[in-house]
N, C-alpha and C positions, 0 to 999 in steps of 0.2 A: 501658629494657631492649631491644636487640635483637630483632626475630622473624626468624630467621636457620634455614632449611632448604634441603637439597638434593635435587637429583631425578635421576635418570642413567635412560639410554637410546639408542633412535636419536635424534639431535638433529636436525631438517630445518632447514638454513641456503636458508632462498627466496631470500636475494641472492643468494649464491652457485651457486644451486641444486645442494646437495649434501645428504648424506645419512652423518650418524660417526657412532661411537657415545664417549658422555663424559657428564659431570657438571655440571650444572647448579648455581650454588649462588645464594641468594637473601636479602637482609638489606632490614627496614624495606620489604618493595615491590618495591627494585632487584632485578637482575640484579648479583652483584658480579664473578660469573668464572663460566666456559664453560671447564671444561677438556679437553679431546679425548682418552680414555681407554677400553681395552676395560672394558666393564662386562657384568654378568648381567643385568641388567633389557634385555628383548626389548623393551620398550613405543616409542611412539614420541611427539616430544616437538615439538611442533609451535606457531607462533604462535596465537593465539585468530583466530576468524573475522570478518568483518566484513559485514555486510548494506551493501552500496555505496548502495541508495537503498530505503526503506520508508517508508510511512506509518504511525507505531504505532498511531496512531487507528484502522486496522481492525483490527487484534486487539482491540476493543471492550474493552482493558484499558489502565490509567493506567501510563505507563510502567515505572515500578517493578514492577507485576505483570508486563509485558510482559516485562522483566528476569528477573524468578524463572522464565519457561517459557525461553525463549531461551537461557541460563545451563545449561541441560541439554544441548543438541546442540553448544558449543562455541561460541555467541556470546559474542565480549567487547564488538564494539563494532555501533553502526549510525548510519548515513549517513541520517538524520529530518527528510521535508520534512513539517512540521506543519500545513502549508498547511488539514487538514480542522478541524481546532480551530482556526486561523487566519479561516476563514468564518464562526467559529458567533461567537465573540466576541475577535476581531484579538489586537492586540498581547498582553492579558490573559491568553490562551487560551496563547499561546506562552509567557508567563512561567510557565504553569502545569505546561506540559511539563517545560519546566528544570527546576523547582524538585522537583518531584516527583521524575526519573529521578535527583537529586545526590541523593537519601535511600537509595539501593542501591548497593553496589559492582558498578559498568558503567558503560562509556562511550557517553553518549548524543551525538552533532554532529548538532546540527538545524540548519537553515539558515533564510531568510528567506524565506516566497512570496510567488512574485513576482506568480500572478495571484492576487487578493485583491477582489473575486469574479472568477470565473476570468473571466464574459464579462457584459457588458451587459445577456445576455437573459435573466435570471433575478437572483432575489432573496438576498440574502447579508444578516448579519449584523451585517457588518462591511466597512473600505475602505482596506486598505494603499497610501498612495500612495507617491511616492519620498522623502518625509520619513522616513515611519515606517519602508519598508526600509531608508535610510541610518541608524536606531538601532539596527533589529533588527542588522544587520550591524557596530556599533562593540560589540556586544557580543562578548565571548570566546566564549560557547559554539556564535557562531554562526557556522557555516564558510562558506558560501557561498550563493550567491543562487536558491533551490528553483526546479524546472521551472518554465523558459518555457514556460507551454501556449498563451498567446497568439501562436502563429508566424503566424498571418497580420500581427499588429501589428508582427513585427519583420519583415516581407517587406513592407510598406508603410511602414514607419519610424515608426512610431505614437509622437509626442512621449515620453510618460509611459513608453512600453513602454521605448523607449532610456534614456532616464532611470534606470530602475530598474538595465539590465545596467550602466549610468556609475558609478551608487553601488556597485555590487561591484567594479568594475575599479578604481576609485579607492582601493581598498582590499588591491588585489592577491585579491583571493576568488574562486574560479570559480565559473563559471555553468553549471546543469543546464538540459539541454531536456527538451522535449516534442513529438515533428512525428511522430506517427505516420504513413510513405509518402512524407515528404518527398525525391524522389529530383532530382538534378540540379542545375542552377543555384540554384534555392531553395533545396537545402540547403544550396549552398557559401554564396550569400549570408548563409542563417539561421547558419553556423557562424563565419563571420566577422564577425559581427556582437558575435562575442566568446564563442558557447554550445559548454562541452565535454564533452557527456554528452548520452546518448539512451539511454533505456531502453523507447522505445515501438516499436524492430524487430520487425517478424513475416516479415520472408523475410531472406536474407541475402544476397543483393543488393542491398536495401535498407540493412542492416548496412555493405558493404563501400563503396559511394556514400557514407555518412559518412562512415565510416575514410579514405577516400583523400583524404576534404576537411578530416583533420585532426580527426577527434571522435572518442572514448571510447566505446564504447558497450557497455552495460551489460544483459546476458541474464539479463532478467526468468522467472522461473515460482512465480509468485505462487499465489492460492488462487483466479481468476478469471484470470487470465492467462498465460497456458504459452506462454513461445518458446524453453525452453531446447532444444529439438529440434531445432526450426529452424534456432538459431544457432552450436549447441556447435561445427562445426566452425572457425568462428573462434579457438577454442583450440590448435586446430594449425597456423593460418596469418597468426593474431593476436593470439599470447600476450600480449604487453603493452600491447595494446589495450583489454584485457577487462576487467569488471569482475561480479562475480553480486550478484542482488538478485531480493529476495521484491516487492515495490511494496506489495503487500497479501498479509495475512497474515491469517485469521479464525482464531479461539481456540482451536479443533478441530484446525487442522492448524500451529500453533505448538506446541501439547502435541505432536505426533508427532516433526516434526521442523524443522530449520530449514535455511539454508545447507548443514549436513553436509550432507542429503541429497544435493544439486548435486554436490557433492565425490564422494562414495560414487559414482551415476551416470557421473559425466565417468570416472574411472579406471576403472569398468566396462567400459567405453568404448573403453579402450585409450591414452586420452591419460598424458601424463607427470606422476605425482602431485605431482614439483614444481613444475612449472608451474599444474598445476589447484590447488594449495595457493596459491601464490604472486597467482592471480590474486584471489582471497579473502582478503587478508593485503599484501602488500605495495603493490600495485597501488590500490585505494583510499585507504592510509595516502601513498602520495604523489600521490597527485591532488587528495586534502583537505586534505594538512599535519594528519593529526591526529595525537596525541599517544595513539600505540596501540605495544606494544614489539613487536618483528621479531626475537624471539630474539638480541637484539647484550647486551654485556658493558655499562652503563649504562642501560640498557633497562629502562622499565617492565616488571615481572613478569607481562604478560599472554599465556599460553601456553597448551593444554591438550595431555593427553594418553592418545591413543589407542592400543587394543590393537594394529593391526596396520592397511595403507593399503589393503584388499580389504573388509572388512567396516565399519572404518572406524569402531568403535563408542568414543565419547568417556568415558572413564573419568573423568576430571577434567579441569575448567575453575579457573584461578586469573585475578583481574583484579589488577594493582599484590599480588601477593604474596597474597592473599585469597583462600583456596579457597570458591570460591561453586557448584560442585557436583560429586558424587561417584557411581559409578554410576547415574546417571539422576533424581540425586536433586538436588532445588534446594538450597540452604543459606540462600537469601535467605527475609527474615521479607515477612510480609502487611504494609504498610502502610496505615491506614484514610487517607484522603484524602476532603475535600473536593469536592463536587461542586460548581463555577460551570455554569451552565446559561443558556440566551436561548431563551428558549419562549414564543412568544404565541398559540398557532392557538387558536380556539374548535372543539367538538364539530360536525359537519355530519351532513347529513341525507339522504336518498335521495332527494330533490330537489335535493339542490347536484350530485348527481354524475350526472344526467338527460340525453344526449345526443338536441336533435332531427333527426332522420335528415334530411340537406339532400341527397342525393347516394345512387345508385344503387355508387357504389364509395366503401371508405375508403383512405385510407393509414395505413400498418401497419408499426408498428419491427419488424424478426425481429431475435431478439437472437440471439445466437452461442454456445454452449459454448465456454468459454476464452478468447475473445475481448473485447477491451469496443469493438469497430467495430462497427454493425447494419449491416441494410441497407434500403433502402426497398423495400413490396412493395403491390399494391393487392389489394384484396377487395373480394368482394360485400359491399352492406351488408346485416345483419341487422337487419330493421326487426319490432319488436313497437310497436302503440299509437302510431307515427307516432318512435317513439324508436328508437336504434340503439343494437343490445346489446349484450352478449357471442355467439360464435360457438362453442361448446363442442368442438361437433364437428369446426368446422374448424382448431378450436383458434388464431382470433383471437377475444382476450377483452381487454375494457375494462382500460387503466390510466390512472392520475390523478398526480398532482403538486402539493401544496398546499403554502403560504405556509406557513411554522411560524413568522415574525418577525410577523406581524401578521393580524389577522383580513382574510379575501381567498375569495374562488370557487376553487375547484380545477381546474386543466388538464386536459382531458382528453384522454384518446385511446386507439389498439389496438396491442394488440402480441402478437406470437405465439412460438412457440416454447417456451412456461411450459410444457404441454401438462396446467397444471390440469383434471380432469373437474369436480370442485365444488372451494368454500370460495375464500380469499383470504387473502394474505400481505401485511404494510405495514413499512415501515422508516424511521429517522430519519436511516440513514444513508444518503444519497444526494448521491452525488460532483456537481461540489463543495460550493454550498452550503449542502446535507443539511436539505433542506425535507423535506416526508412525500412516500415513494413509496408505490405501492399496485398488485397487479395482482387482478384474481378473476373471479371465471363468473358471481357475480351478486351485485349490487349491497347486497344486505340485509348479507352477509358483510364486503363491501368497503368497508362504512361503518364496520360495529362494531370491525376489523381498526386503521385508523384513530383511533376515538375510543380505540379502548385506549391509541393509542400517546400522543395529545392531555392524556389522565388521566394516564397517567405522566409525562409533559414527556419522551417518547425513550426509546425502546429498538427491538425488532421484534418483531411481534405474526403472527399466524396464527387465522383463526377458520373453523372449517367446520361451520355449523350452532349447535349447542349447545356446542362444542367450543371452547375457548378456550386462546390459548398466550401466554401476552409476558415474553419477555428484558427486563426495564426499564437503562436506559443512559444514568444518571442524571446522568453525565458532560457537559456540552455535547450531551448526546443521543447520542454517541459512543461512550460508554466505561462501564463498569463500574469501580465503585470496590470491587468484591468481590474473593476466592481466583480466580485466574486458573484454575486447576485448576476450577474450579463454575461459573466463565463457560465453558468449553470445554465440558464438559459439558452443559449447559445447552442453547449455540446446539447442540450434536450432535444433541440431541434434534430441534430447532425443523429444523433441515436434514431431517433423517428424515422429521418431518410433512408437510412441505413436498413431498417427493417422493413420500408416501401420498399425496397430493391427486392424482399422474400425472406430478409433472414430473420430467423425465428429464435434467433438468440437474443438470451435479456440484457447482454449489452455488447453486441458487435465488436466497439471499439474496442473494451477493456480486453476481451477475449484476442482481438487482434497482437495488442502490445504484449501476450505472454507465449507467441508462436513464436519469438526468437529466442526464449528462455532456455537457456539448454540443459542445467542443473536441476529442472522437472522434467522426466520420461515423456514417452517413449520414445520419440519422432519432434525434431525442432527444424528451423534453418535459420543458420546464421548467415553474416554478409560472405562466409566464406564456402555454407555450401551445407547441404543435409547432413541435419548429426543424428547418429541413434544416443541416444540420453539412457541405456541400459548398458550399451558397451561403451561409453562414452567415447567416442569414437568417429569420426565422417561416415558417411555410407552412400554409395552410388543412386540416385534416380532411378533408373531401372534393372 
């Protein structure tokens, strides 16, 4: 029995950049006819939206639950880099993501993580060399080599890095980039190695430099890093060279919106709606060779219906002809899922995080709201009983990273910009190796926040004296296997509680999760020690 239906309205043809009235007929998931004619319906029918670069794990939801929330915003597909779970569980973790994603009507296209571990200066749960990359790239669901964060390795022609790029080239699959701040001859060399995209630009000058050398720019607006305002002028000058992406989107933000929000903002700025929609539909399909429909006869019926191109309210979402969302309600059911993990940390005590004062000045990580980069600043050491301690008055707080894969002593440092006047928070979402990261005003709360995560084998926590909060993330210490809307609500409560400790950061947990990301300068902390991201080497605390 054929499943056939028709929809009518203003049809958006992104390939030819035109809008016309007509009727689309779908049979068994495929568009069988598009007839141009006058119709009464005034709604807009357009290709489904695509997030051109995201780590699904950052939503704290397994792929099936991510899809459940994303379809309500008109998203039908993602270009997803599974390097978070790859760093924890290796190939087994990536296969878990693929298999879970296939349980729901949504189009996940995964990459082979190029940097597992991200650097040799941290402990991760897996190691993916060129042989493993080749094995992944042979899978149909693996569409590309995901972000080559080790840009120094490319510039210095590291043999293993080049071998991974070669594995992608042999199979004709694109290579994603990750090179914040890279310009000039270094950018040219990096791009000529075969790297085709970057989502790390934070100035228009950097983006234009990379475009001129042949790269495509993914304009990122996530929960932590927000580059939309700086880069959206590229829509006017280089619409064929850009895509839209989130990179990392926390569950509460995903419940509120996705790529649809960027479309609406770009249109409100006066950019041509046809080009805006083309950028987040046609451009990623073309670049990554995605099996996503673009409203052509014979295409999969992947499309959305919006009320108009100003409010851009998503009325319905279809994937392969299946209606997956209507009027903000998801029609995707929650799939109960197992919880693979890799977690061997042992509880710590206050003695373990004591810092002997070895100088009058201490190096401090300065976090930046809405950015992944940090600065190195110096602060006078606050000393009590011979120990360097948090200086709450000056917002210089103790931070730590603890190896979650084996029993080890924590690495310790200091950080500013969190603004806490009491309490502590901790997380096992700590890019990219996902060890345990914490920041706090006092050792007692900090130790308890960390030990809550060790007891749960993953999650995010908050401790403020007697007050304790925990959101368990049993899947690799990164994701919940619970209902996505429940997770979004719980995360929002914890984020608000962190702000009540005094933080002015827009997303305290998201910012914390990037403080161990060594490949983005300037100063970070790994489980092995304080790290200078400019010199790419460890540096003393004092």
